[in-house]
N, C-alpha and C positions, 0 to 999 in steps of 0.2 A: 680445580680451580678453572674459571671461564678461559677458554682460548680467546689469544689476543685476536685473531684473525677473525674478525666480527662484522666488517663492515665491505661490501664491495658489490660489484655486478655479477651478474649469471655466472659470466665466464668463471670469474675468479673460485666461485665455488664448486666448480667443475672438475677446474683445471689444477689445481692444488694437491699435487698427490703424496708428497710426502712431507708433514709439517713436523719441523723438528721442535723441540722444547725451547720453551724462552729460553735465550742465553744472555744474562745478565754480563755485562760489561766489567773488565778490568781496569779499562782506561774512563776518563770521566764523561766521555759522550761518545758513542749513545750509550745510553744505561742498560738497556736492554734489546734485544731485537729478537723476532722469528723469522725462520725464512722457507717459503715452501716451492717445490721445482715439480715441473712437468714436462713432458717434451709436446713439440709440436710438430715435428718433422723429423727425419733424418739429418743431423746438424742442426739440429734448430731446439733449444730449450727456454722456459720460460722459467723467472724464479720472482716471487712477489715476496719482498721486505718489510716488514713491518717494526718502524724504528719507535724508542722514546729516548727522546733527547731533552738537553736544558730550555729548548726552546720550545718543545710540544712533542706532537707524532707525526711521523711521517710514512707514508704508504708508497712504498717506489716497485714499480715492474721493470723487469729487465729482460729482454730477450737476447740471449747470448749463441750468434752465429758462427757457425764453422765453415769459411768464406771457400775452405778445398773441396768440400761438401758436393761432388758433382753434379747434385742432383738440385743445387739450390742457384740462381739466378736473381741481381739486381733488377728492379724494375722503377721505371719512373711513374707515380699516380698523378694522373691530371683529372678534371673534371670531364664528364662523359659529354658537355655540350662544349667543350673549347676551353681553353684558358683563361680566357675573359670572363670566365664564371667562378664558381664556386660549387662545393660539392662535399659530400658526407666522406670520409675515408672510409667507411666499411662500403660504400656504394664504390667507389674508386677501386677499392681491394674486390671487390665482386666484379667490376668490369674489366679489369686488368689480370682477373685467374690468378692473383696472388694469394698465397696463406697468411702473409702478416704485412700489417701495412701500420705506418705513421705517419701523422701530420708532417708538414716540411717547413717553407719557407716562411720567415715574416710578411705582411700583405700590407697596403695601404688601399686608400678609396679616393679616386676620383668620379670619373665616371663610371665606373665600375672596381670591383675590387681588382688587384694585380699583386703577382708576389712582386718582393724588393730584388730579387735578386734574378740571373739568368736561369733558363731552363734548356736541356737538351735533349732530345729523344731521337735513337736511332743514327746519328752523327748528326745531324739535323737544329740548326740552333731553332728553339719553340719561342723562348722570347727573350730579348736582351734584358740586364739590368737598370736600374736605373743609375744616373750616372753619379749619383754623390749619395752620401748615408743619409738616410731619411733622418736621422736624430740631429749629426752633428754638421752636416752639408758639407763636409768634406769627401774627398775620392771612395767611392765604394769599393772597397778591395776585401768587402769578405769572403771567404776562401766558399769553394763550392765543395760539395758531395760530387764526386765523379766516380763511372765504371769504364773501363775500357772495352774494348771486342772480346777482351779474354776476360771480361769479368772481374778485372782485378780494379778494388776498390782506391780510394785514394779522396785525401782531403786538402784541396789545390785552388790558388787563386787565380782564376781567368778572368781578363779585361775586355769581353768580346766589343769590337768594332765594325761597323757596318757604312759601307756607303753605297748610293744606286749610280751608274752612270750613265746617262743620258745623251745622244749623239756625241760622246766622245767627252763629254763633260761630267766631272765627277762631284758628288753631292752626301754629305755627313749625314746620315739617318740616327735622329737621335733616339728613336724608340723602335724595336719590333715586336709588335703585338702586346706593346704596351698602353695605357690608355693614359691621357694628357688633360689638364684641365683647361689650358686655354689654346694648346696647337700652335705654340710660337713656333717650336722646332718639324722637325721633318718625321712620320711616322709612315709605318707601314704595318699591314694587316694582312696575313695568307689564312688558309682553312683552320688552321690551327689556334686561332683567334676564336673562331665561331662561324656562323652560317653570315651574318651581315657585317659591313662595313658601321662606322661610327654615324654615319650622315648628319641627319637635324640634331643628335644629340647634344654638339658643340657647335657654337653660333660659326654664321661668315665661314665653316669650312668649305674647302675644295678638295676634290678626290681624284685622282686619277687610278684608273681602272689598267692593268697590266695584266695581258694573258699571250701565254708563248712570247712572254718576253718583248714584246710589242704593245704601246698604247692604243688601248681599245675604244676607251671611253674618258671625257673630260668634264665632273659634274660639279655646279658652281651650288653650293646652298641646298641642294636636294635631300630628298630623305635617304636612308641608307640603302645600299643597294648588296646583291649578292656576290660574296665574295668568290671568284672563279678557282675554276677545281687545278688550274694548270697555271696559276696566277697569284697577283697580289694587287692589293689597293695602297696608292700612298694619299695620303692626308697632312694637310696644313694649314693654317689660317690664310682666308684669302691674301691677305695684303702682304704676307710675308712669302708666298708660293710665289709670287708676280714677277721676279726675277727669272724663275724655271720655266715659267709658263710663256714667257715672251717668245723663245725659240721652240715650244714643243708642241705637238700637233701629232694626231690620231696618226697610228701607223710606225711611228719613231721608236727605234730599238730603247730598249732597258734591260740593263742587268746590275746584278747585285753581287758584290762582294763582302764575306765577311773575314774576319782575322780573330783569333786562329783560326784555321781548319777545325773541323770538329767531327770528320770523316771515320778517327778512331775512337771515338767516345759513344760509347751506348746509350748513356743517360749522364742527366747531371742537373744538379740543383740547387738553386743558393740558399747561406744559412744566415745565422745571426751572428757569425763572429766566432774566434776560438776560446775554448774552455780550459783548454790544454794543450800545451807546445813540448814537442822534445821531452816528454814525461814529467814534466811540470805545470804546475797551475799558474795560470795568469794572475798576476794580482793586479791588474788594470783591464778591463773587456772594452773592447771597440765598440760594443753597442750594450752598454751598461742598463740592465733593468733591476732596478733597487724592490728590496721588498720580497715577504714571503708569496709565491704562486705557484700554481702547478706550473710543472716543465718538463720539456721535451730534448731529449739531446743524443746524439750520437757518438762511438768512441771507436777508434780504432786501435788493435795491439801495434807492439812495435814490427813483428813480423807479417802485420797487413793481413793476418789470416781468420782473425777473429774480427768480430762487428758486435758492436753493444746498442742496442736499441732503449730508451730509456722513458718512461713516461711516471713525472711523478704527481701523485695526486693532492689534490687542496681544495681549499676554497668549500669544506662541507665538514659537520662535525668536527672532531678532534685535528683532523687531518689540516696542516697548515700549508703543505707546500714546502719550497724549499727557497733559498737565496742564491743567486747567481753565485758567489764562493763554495757555499755547500754544494751545489750542482758539479761546480769543476772539482771540488774535492772527492766528490762521490765517483765521479767517471773516472779519477785518475785511481781510485783504491780498486775499482773495477778491474783494472788492468790496461786502461786506458793509456798510448805513447801518446794520441792525440783526439783529442774532442772537441767538436761544436755545439753550437746551442741551438737550437729550433724555435718555432713558435710556441709559446706556453699559453697559460693564462686560460680560458675556454676554449683552444683550439688545441689544448693537449687531449689525442686519442690515441689509442692502441687498439687495433683490431683483429683477430685472428678468422679464416676463413680455412677450414678443411677442406677438403677434395670430397668426402665424405658427407658433409653435411651442406645442403641446399642454400643458407646465409651464413653471412659472418656475424661473428659475435664481439662485443667490445669486452677488452681485456681489462680496463681501466672504467672508472666512472668520470666522465668531464665531468667540470664544475658546474656548467649553465644546467645541469642535469639531463640533459639530451647534447648529441652530436651537433657540435658549429659544423657549419659550411667552411671548407678552407680551400688555398689557391691549389694547394698541390701536395704531394705528401713522398712518401719512399717505402717502397715494398720489397718483397723478395717470394720469387716463384719457385713452384715446385717440381719437377720432371716426373714425380712417381704417380702416379695415380690412386686414387683411392681402392682401398684392399677389403678384404674380410675383416670382421670383428676376431681379436686377437685376444683380447684383454679387457676387462672389466675392473673398474675403479669404484668405490661407494665413498662418497662425502656426506656424512652425516650434519646435520647444522650443528653450530655451535654451542658446546654445555657451559656449567656443568650438567650432566643428566640425572634428571630425578623421577622417581615414582612418580605416575600421574602425568609429566608434562611431556606434551608432543614432541617429535624427535624426526625431524623430516629430511628426506635425504634426495640429493643429485646424484645419480648413475652417468658415469661417463666411462664410454669404451674407445679402445686403440687399436687401429688396422696393424697389420705387419708394416707397414712404412711411419707406424709410429704416429700418425696423424689420430687426432681426437675423432671421435665419432659417436652419435646418438645409440643409444641403447634401447631400442624400439620393442623388444618382447621380450619380457624376462618372469622369472618367480623369486617371490623371496622366501626364507627359510631363517627360523631362529633358533637360538640354543640358550642354556643358562640362565635366562629371566623370562618369566612368561611375558607377554605383550598381548595387546588389542589393539585396534588399529581404527582410525575415525579421519575421514576427511584426506584420505591419502599420507596421513602422521601415524608412526608408530609410536604406541603410548607404552612404557614401559610398567610392570604392576608389580614388582619387586626390585631388590636390591643385588646388586652384585655385577659379575663380567658378562655381558651381553655379547652373544656373536650374531653377528647379521652377515646371512650368505645371499647374494643375488646368481642366477644359472641363468643363462640364454644360449639354448642349444647345449653343446657340449663345452662353454665356456663360462668360466665362473668365477666372481669377487667375490672377497670377505673381506669383512672388519670387525674388529672388537672394541667394544667402550666400556668404560666401568660406571654403573649405574649407583649414586650416593644413595644413602639413606632416604626414607619419606620425610615430606613437608610436614613439619610440626606444629609451623604458628605463621601469621601471614601478618605483615606490617604496612601500613599507608599513613604517608604523612598526616594525613587527616585526621584529628582520632575523636571529632563530633561534628554533627551537621547543625546546622541553624537557618531556618528559611522561613520566607514571609507565604503566609498560605495561596495555596494556587503555583508555586513557584516550582519552575520545573528547573533540573538539573541531569547534566549527562556524567552519570558514576565513573565511567570512561574515562574521562579526562579530568574530573573531581577527585576521584581516589588515586588515582594513576601516580605514579608508578607502584603496582601492588608488589611486594616483596615475600616469595615462601622463603621459607629459613628453615634445615633440618637440624638437629641435634649436636652435629660438628660444625655448623654454622656459616654452610654452604649454603649460598641464597641464589634463586632466579624469580626475575622479573616474570610476573604471569600475565599472560594477554586474557585482557577482556572478555573475550569470546569465550572462554575458560571458565569465569564466574560462575558460582552458583547463588543468585541474590533473592533474600528474602526480606519484604517489610515485616513488622511486626508492630501491631497496637493501627490504631487508626490515624497512622500520620500521612496516606499517600498511596498512590501505586506505582508500579512498575512496569517497563514495557522493554523489554530486554535491558538494557542499563541506562536509561531514560527514567527519573522518578520525578513524579508530580506530588507535591506536597498537597495536603487537603484543605478543602474551604475552611476548616476550624481548627483554633489551637490546639495540638496535641503533642504528647510526647512517646515516643517509640524507639525501634531503632531498625535500622539494617544488618542483615547479617549477612557475609561474603565466605561461602564456602567452597574450597579446594582441595578435592580429597577427602582426605579426614581433618583438614586442619580447617579453622575457624575465626573470623574476625569480625566483632559486634562492633557497629557505631552506632552510637546514642544519637539520635535525631529529636530535635523540638523544631516546630510546628509553631509561629506565633513570635512578631520582635516588636519589640518598643525601638524607634527608630530616632537619633539626632542628624539634624541637618550640620553639615563640615561644610560645604561649599556649596555654592550655586554654579560652580563651572559654566560659566557664561562670558569669560571675557581673558583672551589673551594674556593682558597686562593687568590683572586682578592683585596682584601684591605691591610692588612696585617697580620702578625701573632697574632696579638690581637685582627683583628676584621674580620675574615673570614667568609666566607657563613658558615655555618653550618646548619644541619638538626636534626631535632627531630620528634619524631612522639609519641602522647598522644592516649590512655594509656600506660605508661611504664610497666605494673604491671608483675610479675612473682610470682608463688607459689608455695610451695610443697603441698599446699590442692587445689590447684587450675592448675593442669597440665597440661591441654588442654587449659590455659589463656599464650598466648605472642605473643610479637611484634615483628618485623624484618623491621628494614629500613637503608636506604644508600643512601649516596649523592655521585654522581659519575659523571663524564662528557662522555659525547656521540656525536655522528655525530650531527651539527648544519643543519640550515635549508637548507644552500648553501653547497653542498659538499665540502669538505674539511676544513670545519668549527667544532668549535665544540659548544656546549650547555652544558646546569648543566640537569642533569636528577636525578628523587626523585621516590626511589623503595620505595614501602610504603607495607604494609601487615595490611589489616582491615577485614581477613578470621577468628581469633582467639578470636574474643570477639566482643559482642553485644553494648558495652559501646560506647557513644559518641566519635568517632575517628577521629583525626586528623594527617596530616604528614604535617610537615611544613619546606618549604628553608626560611631559617631566613637569612636576609640580613645585617649579621654583627651584632654586639652587641648594635650599636647605629642606626642602618638602612642608606637607602640613601638617605640624605637631598636633597632635590631638591632647596631651596633657593625662589622660586617662587610657585606661585597657578595656578595650569594648569587647563584646563576642566575637565583631566582625565586621565589614565594610561591604557597604554594596551602592549601588547608582544605578542611574538609567543609559543603557546602552541604543542603538540606532545601528543593527546589522545591516552589513550589506549581505550576506550571505555567502562568502566567499569561502568561509572555513578557519580565520585564521585564529591560531589560540589567544585568546584575550587574558592575562595576566596583571598581577597588581606587586608591587615592590613595596615592602614594609620595612621599618627598622622598628628593633626593641629599645628599650631603655638603656641598654649599653652600645648601641650603636651597631649591631649586627645586624644584617641585612637578611630579608627573606623574599624569597620568588614563588608566588602562590598562583596555582592554575585555577581559573573562574570557569570559563569556559568556552567551548568554538562558537566563534560568529557563523553559526551557520543558518540561524534566521536571518529575517526581513522586518527591518522598523523596528520599534522600540518597544523594549524588554528589560525588565530589573533585572539586574543580577548581583548576585551577591558570592563573597567568600566567609569560609568561616575561619578565625585564628586559630591555630593548631596552640592545645595547651603550652606547651613549650616559649611561644612566644611571650617574652614577660614584657609588661607596660612600663614607663607607657609608651604608647605606640606613635609612630610617626609614619604620612604615608607619602610616599617617594615619587613613583609614577604609575600611571597605568599604559601597558602596552599590548601590542600584538607581535605574535609570535609564530612566524611558521621554520620547520628545520626539515620536511621532508622535500627534498630534491625535486619530485617530480610535481611538487604541486607549484604554480608560476601565475602571481594573477595580480592585478591592482583594484584598489578601489579607497571607500571612503567610509570611517565612521563616526559615529557623534557618540558625545557623552554627557550627561546633564546628572544635576543634582546626588553630589558626594555625600554620602550618610554611613553614621557607624549606628550598629544595633546590638540591642541586649537581648536575651531571650527573656520571653513572658513565662515558660515554663520551667521549670526547676527540678521536679518532680518526675522521675522516672519507673515505670513498669521494671517489675524484675523479667532481665534482658538474659540470656543465655551468655554464658563466659567465653572470652575470646581462648583460644588453648595455647597453652603454655609450653616451652621448652624443657622437656624431663632433663638437665642437666644435672651430670652429677659432678658436685665440686669437692673436692679433699677437703677435709674440715681440718682447721688449725688443731694441735696437738698439743694436751696438756704437760706432756712428758719435756716437751721444749721449751725453753725458756724464753722470755722475752729477750734477754739479750743475743738472742741468736736467729731473731727474728729481723726482715726490714719493715720498717713502717715509711707509709707514704700518706699526704693528707694533702689538702687543699690550703693554699693561704686563705685570708679574710680579706676582703675588699672595704668592710663599712661594718661596726659596730658602736653600742656606745661605749663612754669612758668606763663606767661597769663590768661591763662583759669584756672589754679590752682588758682590764687588770688582770682579771680571772682567768679568762679564756687561754690569753698568749702565753703564759706560765706554764697553765698545766698542759698546752699543747707542747711547750719544749720539754717539758720534764718526761711527757711520754716518750718524744722522738730521741731524747739522749740515752734512751733504757736503751734499745733496740740497735742493733748491729749496726745498721746504717739508718738514719733519716733522713729524708725526701720531702721537699715542698714541690710539690707539682705544679704549684703556680705561687709568685711571689705573696708573703704577709705587708700587708699595708704597714709601712715603716712609721707613721703615727701611731697604729695601735702595739707594735713591738717589732723588734728586730730581733730574730732568732741568732740565739751565739754560734747554734751550728752551722747559719747558710741555708741556701738551699738553690736547688736547679730550676732553670725557666725556660721550657720548650720556646718561650716565645722570642729568646736569644738564639744565637746562633747555634747551626748543630756543634754537639758536643760529646763526647764516648768518654766513660773510664771504664777499669775494672775496679770488679771490690772481690777479693776472693776467688769464687767458681762463679762470677757473675758478670756479663758482658751488660753495662748500661749503655743505652743510647738515647739522647732527648733529642726532637726535632720538632720543629715548628710548622703548624700546617694552617695558621690562625687566617689566612687571605686564601683559604680554598683548595692546598693542596700542599708537598713537599716540594713541588719544582718549581712554584712561584714564591711561595713563603721565604725561601732560605735557596740560594745558588748552590750551599757547602753541604746542603741536606744529601742529595740523593748519590752523590760520591762518599760521603763518609759513612752511611748506612751499607753501600756495597762493598766498601773497603774492608768496614769491620764483620760483615756478614760471611766473608770471605777467608779473613786473615785469622778472628776470634778462634781459641782453642780453650775459652772458660765452657763449663758444661752447659749454663742455663744464660737466659735472654731474656732482659727488660728493657720494652721501649719504653719511653716517655715523650706523649703528645701531648699540645697545647691545646687540643683540642679535641673533639668525638670524631671517629671514622668518618661521621655524618657530614662532617665539614668538608670533604673532598669533593668538589663540585664536577670533577672527571672521573666518571665510575671507571674509568679503564685505567687511571693512574691508581686509587682504590684497590682494584684487582691486582695491578704490578705489583703494589704495595705489599699487598697479601702474601701475595706468590713468592715475590723475595724471601719474605721471612721464611716462607714454606719451606724452602728449598736448601736452608741453611740446617742441615740435617744433624748435625755434630752435637746443637743443643736439646737436653733432655727434656726441660721445659723452655718454653716460649710465652711470654706476655704482652700484652700492649695497655698500660693503664695512662687514662684519659680522664679529664676533667667532663662535668657532665650535668644535667638536671638530677639525676638521682643514682643512687648508687645501685650499681647491679655488676655480677659477672656473667657474662657469657662466653662463648667461641663465635668465632669468625675463621671459616675456612681450617679448624683445628686449634686456632692458638687463642688460649686465653683473652679473652677482650674485658678490662677490667674497666668500668666507670667510677668515678670518685664524685660523689654530689660536692659541685663548687659552692658554698654560701657568698654570693656575692654581700648579701647583707642579711646579719643576724639578731634575732629576737630572742628573746631570752628561753621559750621554748625550744625554737630553731637550736640554740647553743647548746641545750640539754640533750639534744638527740644528735648532735655532733660525731662524726665517724671516722677512724682512721681506718687507714688498709694497713694490716698484718698481713707478709707473705714471710713461710718458713720455706726453704729449700735444702735439699739432699733425698736422703731416705723415707724423711717424715714429711713428704713435700704436704702442704696445704695453705689452704687461702680463705681470708674472712674479714669482716669488719667488724669491727668491736668500737662500742660507743668511748668518748672521750672521756665521761663521768661514768664508772661503774659501779 
């Protein structure tokens, strides 16, 4: 099975030393979890958890720190250019010589970005807190993370108060090293702020420069001045500071009073409020931040000897982040007696800097796609210097591993102080399976146990992986290609994902760089994965070969087009069904000030001068989440009333490279999301998509949209659409093409010695047929079903046709399970794109029955085919959960589909029943029933209803 830990930054692939097998929870949530652990230093350990819950996927990084370790000390992370600025956590980690660092307090923006809370460094107040909570305008009493001169950590509420005394008169300071929007109060700045004062950044400002506790200069409305080394600058709006200035002159003495004293505090920084207090999670939070987001938190054990630094990933791929209550519950689960919330969202950053390596590395993947600059952070320094290489760990890329599929390795060493370090000089050796090397990746050439050994000097590391059987068949969502003459298509996008599969149903997505493509017939030319159709109508094929597997895609060049819509008016349908535009995500948040989207629909010049087209203005630059910008074709879409071979339109590209896709639905309302091409071109180009054979008519075109799921690709732009058309192929005659390779699946046949009364029978219900057929077919079905040991209708029979006396199971109902003899039956609904989102009871019931069942055999009845899972990770987890239930002799998944077949998915029999939505007389004659016989003479097979 594919490992769950499939997404992460470079360091994660390096550090995860001991990955446990997937643990399926006995409780309802999380349903499954994997953990990987590695040492970062003596007394410091990193654990990365991947959890699957009812709300989705979570990826969580936990740094556990032994605060009694004498080599470790806490440190405040501040920007190199002063606390009046921002910096990346990795930069602050490097500057402070910390080994680990995490982002800190929330911040706001006036003239600059400033932390909400106070900061203390080496016994001095670096910046005061704002006097009120920025969300509720109530008093700011959020706890601070503090460390005393003995490095004892705690979370406590400290409310600093400051004043200046000038000529014996005391004046309250409203902010120390804090920016203001209007400077109505009195503010002060020293060198911790930065090199320069505020000056003319604020209007009507008076600045009083104090050196060696004496006024050295009074500046009215002047540019910023240099903050003195041994002094500070007072600032206030001119009309507000007038009373102070009446008796103020150069040379007057000035003193500063801070309460409480911070002499015994080595460092402190503000937080976003308590999550856990006295070992209990809070029901209400002082700074509530709703929704699922990336999160950052710190927790302390009851004895204050263990510190937990937590970074929760989110806003990309399948990872959703956490809610604040979920974060609180997790911190308590870790062992936190007290825990505080820190800034999250795009600010969540966890960085590691080994003394043995030159630069810090990120442990988490920030949701912006790169590090956001923040105002402060928390770190730990390590007194132990870098040592010599003491161990090597080998981390292979994610499996499953199949012959011919490249495997890359990341090597990570550790020194004798348990710091991670780069292995710079090494040699590989393998045994068990022959291999070859290509572009730095290892490619196994056989199956079995593969041992990989790495040697650097006298230090050796070793790992063993299992290589499954060879790929024997290839599958793509696209089953044919129909193009206009001279049309260009990138097959890397159009045919992806290309899936390789072996006889046990083990699958891998195959990289386009490893495909071997060949064009057959005079259909056009290939340049890498880019195919250009010929200028004349023709028919042929393209073969994709991978090792000994081959997929042949028929290709037809030449189309007859039918106009669908001119795409020239945003209000083309009616007031209730206009064209309209949307973009996902649409998040805006005060805690995430840099994360926003902008999108607009407008009309622009069409492909012909003087005509109009629809333009889609989008912004993918301010977030790294999976992003889409959509042109929705009315509330109901454009109904074609027929089934074309494909859809085409003109697109004016901006060259940014977003993936252009189309959403269509079939005659039964099922939606399909089809890739067309990447918009890496500029100017007008006709683009098209061939509808796969499994999409039945009539077809409705729902939307055209741009999509981006690579976090590092952040850009904005504008594309135009014109002349939406459908098309049919001109040519239907194909030359002889090489057959696609098929799986040599060995299926135990039904035994004639076993009577029909000892067999389970499964059939799909019938939605629609004529009266004559219904009178013949339904009774015949019921007769056959009643003869078996058990008869099951996988989908319900239309009551107007006939109501079976024996009843039926319907996996679209809530999850249900029952035992019959030595068989455990479980029916599950995945009709909405997965088990999790279709039925909240699905996963709990499945896991419970897989744990507790004592029957010898398992039959799972699904409402749809496995292809209905829109989350590939959930699909893999579903199959893995079934595989781990080793008490069953036979395990089968039975599901409806477009054709009857028996295959294997990860070693499990995957049986698809043809679902006859409508039946003609000829189709009725071919109608099949699945028969299953269990026990010593296990067998499977389809038999015709009319034999």
